[in-house]
C-alpha positions in Angstrom: -324.7 -29.6 -32.8 -325.2 -28.7 -29.1 -324.8 -25.2 -27.4 -323.2 -25.3 -24.0 -322.4 -22.7 -21.3 -318.6 -22.4 -20.9 -318.0 -19.4 -18.7 -318.2 -15.6 -18.1 -315.9 -12.6 -18.5 -316.1 -8.9 -17.8 -314.6 -6.5 -20.4 -314.8 -2.7 -20.0 -318.5 -1.8 -19.4 -319.7 -5.0 -21.1 -320.5 -8.3 -19.3 -319.9 -11.3 -21.6 -321.2 -14.8 -21.0 -319.3 -17.1 -23.2 -321.0 -20.1 -24.9 -319.2 -22.7 -27.0 -320.4 -25.2 -29.6 -318.7 -28.6 -29.4 -319.1 -30.7 -32.5 -320.2 -34.3 -32.1 -319.6 -36.6 -35.0 -321.7 -39.8 -35.5 -319.5 -42.9 -35.2 -316.8 -40.9 -33.4 -316.9 -43.1 -30.3 -316.4 -46.3 -32.2 -312.8 -45.5 -33.0 -311.8 -44.9 -29.4 -309.9 -47.7 -27.6 -312.2 -48.0 -24.7 -313.9 -51.0 -23.2 -317.5 -51.8 -24.3 -318.9 -50.9 -20.9 -317.3 -47.4 -20.9 -319.0 -44.6 -19.1 -319.1 -40.9 -20.2 -317.9 -39.0 -17.2 -318.5 -35.4 -18.5 -318.7 -33.1 -21.5 -317.5 -29.6 -21.9 -315.0 -28.8 -24.7 -313.4 -32.1 -23.7 -314.9 -35.7 -23.6 -313.7 -38.2 -21.0 -314.2 -42.0 -21.1 -313.5 -44.6 -18.5 -314.4 -48.3 -18.2 -314.6 -48.0 -14.4 -312.8 -46.2 -11.6 -309.8 -48.5 -11.8 -309.1 -47.8 -15.5 -307.3 -44.8 -16.9 -309.2 -41.9 -18.4 -308.7 -41.1 -22.1 -309.2 -37.5 -23.3 -310.4 -36.3 -26.7 -310.6 -32.5 -27.4 -313.1 -31.0 -29.8 -312.9 -27.5 -31.4 -315.5 -25.2 -33.0 -315.5 -21.9 -34.9 -318.8 -20.7 -33.4 -319.0 -18.6 -30.3 -321.7 -16.5 -28.6 -321.4 -13.6 -26.2 -323.9 -11.6 -24.2 -323.1 -7.9 -24.4 -324.8 -5.3 -22.1 -324.8 -1.7 -23.1 -326.0 1.1 -20.8 -327.8 4.3 -21.7 -328.5 7.2 -19.2 -332.1 8.2 -18.4 -332.0 11.9 -17.5 -333.8 13.0 -14.3 -336.6 15.6 -14.3 -336.6 18.8 -12.3 -339.7 19.9 -10.4 -339.9 23.5 -9.0 -341.9 24.3 -5.9 -342.8 27.9 -5.0 -341.6 29.1 -1.6 -343.4 32.3 -0.6 -341.1 32.7 2.4 -337.9 33.0 0.3 -336.8 36.0 -1.7 -337.7 36.0 -5.4 -335.2 34.3 -7.7 -333.5 32.3 -4.9 -333.4 28.6 -5.7 -332.5 25.8 -3.3 -332.2 22.1 -4.1 -334.4 20.2 -1.7 -333.9 16.7 -3.1 -331.0 16.0 -5.5 -331.9 14.2 -8.6 -330.1 11.2 -10.1 -330.0 9.8 -13.6 -331.5 6.4 -14.2 -330.1 3.7 -16.6 -331.3 1.6 -19.4 -329.5 -1.7 -19.8 -329.8 -3.3 -23.2 -328.7 -7.0 -23.5 -327.6 -8.3 -26.9 -326.8 -11.8 -27.9 -323.8 -11.7 -30.3 -322.9 -14.6 -32.5 -319.3 -14.9 -33.9 -318.0 -17.2 -36.6 -314.2 -17.4 -36.8 -313.9 -14.1 -34.8 -316.4 -12.2 -37.1 -319.8 -11.0 -35.8 -322.5 -12.6 -37.9 -325.5 -11.8 -35.8 -326.5 -9.3 -33.1 -329.9 -9.3 -31.6 -331.6 -7.5 -28.6 -332.7 -10.1 -26.0 -333.5 -8.0 -23.0 -334.1 -4.5 -21.6 -333.9 -3.4 -18.0 -334.7 0.2 -16.9 -333.7 1.7 -13.6 -335.9 4.8 -13.1 -334.2 8.2 -12.5 -334.8 10.2 -9.3 -336.6 13.5 -9.7 -334.8 16.6 -8.5 -336.9 18.9 -6.3 -336.0 22.6 -6.3 -337.5 25.3 -4.0 -338.0 28.6 -5.8 -338.5 31.8 -3.9 -341.4 34.1 -4.8 -341.3 36.7 -2.0 -340.8 40.3 -3.3 -338.2 42.2 -1.1 -337.8 45.9 -1.9 -334.3 47.3 -1.6 -332.6 50.7 -1.9 -329.5 51.5 -4.0 -327.8 54.9 -3.9 -326.3 55.7 -7.3 -324.0 58.5 -8.6 -326.0 59.1 -11.8 -329.6 58.2 -11.0 -330.0 59.1 -7.3 -331.8 56.7 -5.1 -333.0 53.6 -6.9 -335.7 51.4 -5.4 -335.4 47.9 -6.8 -336.8 44.4 -6.2 -334.4 42.2 -8.1 -330.8 42.2 -9.0 -329.7 40.3 -12.2 -326.4 39.6 -13.9 -326.6 40.0 -17.7 -324.4 40.2 -20.7 -324.7 43.8 -22.0 -323.9 45.1 -25.4 -324.6 48.4 -27.2 -326.3 49.4 -30.5 -327.9 52.3 -32.4 -330.1 52.9 -35.4 -327.4 51.9 -37.8 -327.1 48.3 -36.8 -328.3 45.6 -39.3 -332.1 45.6 -39.3 -332.3 48.6 -37.0 -333.9 52.1 -37.5 -335.2 54.9 -35.3 -338.3 52.9 -34.3 -338.2 50.1 -31.7 -340.3 46.9 -31.5 -343.0 48.7 -29.5 -342.9 51.9 -31.7 -340.8 54.0 -29.4 -338.0 56.3 -30.6 -334.6 54.7 -30.5 -332.4 56.7 -28.2 -330.3 56.4 -25.0 -332.5 55.0 -22.2 -334.0 52.3 -24.5 -332.8 48.7 -24.1 -333.5 45.5 -26.0 -334.2 42.4 -23.9 -335.5 38.9 -24.2 -339.2 39.3 -23.1 -339.2 35.8 -21.7 -336.5 37.0 -19.2 -337.2 40.7 -18.8 -340.7 41.6 -20.1 -341.2 44.6 -22.3 -341.9 47.9 -20.5 -339.7 46.9 -17.6 -337.6 49.7 -16.1 -334.2 48.9 -14.6 -331.0 50.6 -13.6 -327.6 49.9 -15.2 -324.5 51.2 -13.4 -322.4 53.4 -15.7 -325.4 53.8 -18.1 -328.3 55.0 -16.1 -332.0 54.1 -16.1 -333.3 52.0 -19.0 -336.7 50.7 -20.2 -337.2 47.5 -22.2 -338.7 48.8 -25.4 -337.0 46.7 -28.0 -336.1 43.1 -28.9 -333.3 41.6 -31.0 -332.6 38.4 -32.8 -329.3 37.9 -30.9 -330.8 39.0 -27.5 -331.8 35.7 -26.0 -331.7 34.7 -22.3 -329.9 36.9 -19.8 -328.7 39.5 -22.4 -329.5 43.2 -22.9 -328.6 45.7 -25.7 -328.2 49.3 -24.6 -329.2 52.0 -27.1 -327.1 55.0 -27.9 -327.5 57.9 -30.4 -324.1 56.9 -31.7 -322.8 53.5 -30.4 -319.4 54.1 -31.9 -318.7 56.9 -29.5 -320.0 55.1 -26.4 -317.3 54.0 -23.9 -319.0 50.7 -23.2 -318.2 47.7 -25.4 -319.6 44.4 -24.2 -319.4 42.5 -20.9 -321.2 41.3 -17.8 -323.2 43.8 -15.7 -325.5 43.8 -12.7 -328.8 45.4 -13.4 -331.6 46.4 -10.9 -335.2 45.8 -11.8 -337.4 48.7 -10.6 -340.9 47.6 -11.6 -343.0 45.1 -13.6 -343.3 42.6 -10.8 -344.2 39.0 -11.7 -347.8 38.1 -11.2 
């Protein structure tokens, strides 16, 4: 049995190189009506014989149930993000300096078929194209600003944030009159995610007033706050996006 390259095809995202398996049978040539000095001109899936260039060519076709393909599968390699502090840009402002790009991992498999059924599949090669790292400039400069409000007078703030705001009181599941830091639960207390808004941070909420981060909550993760009321059921606010203004607790 002899394996021979036959051709190549492209199907979808997979590149296939087709191999065939001609079957050669001992004594096969002796039954062919060719002259004793015949010459084999070539072999693929067909065998040609000729006595010389003046004689006719006789063709014999062979068949096989074996077939092999090379299949290439691609996997993405995510790019990393690197932040660089920029003391000349306002805090919280981010700018992409160099755009990142995913890399790829190409996995080449040799697949063996018998009568159109896959009987073997093995990894024969791996090629990785490295991703390109994304570089982001992150502002660290503190810029103080003034906001005139109808309910809290003049507010001096250093950062404006957009958060998802909800309301609660001492009757919520797991709640009581004491907050996570031991403060009394009342209007003016807010629950935050300390990783985003540290505890003891004061900020202004339009339509609510000034608030201090004195509590936490299992559902308060990321850019979310929970505004405390004596009776949340009577509060006009439900839930929604709000701009808040941080007044202290600057980053180190």
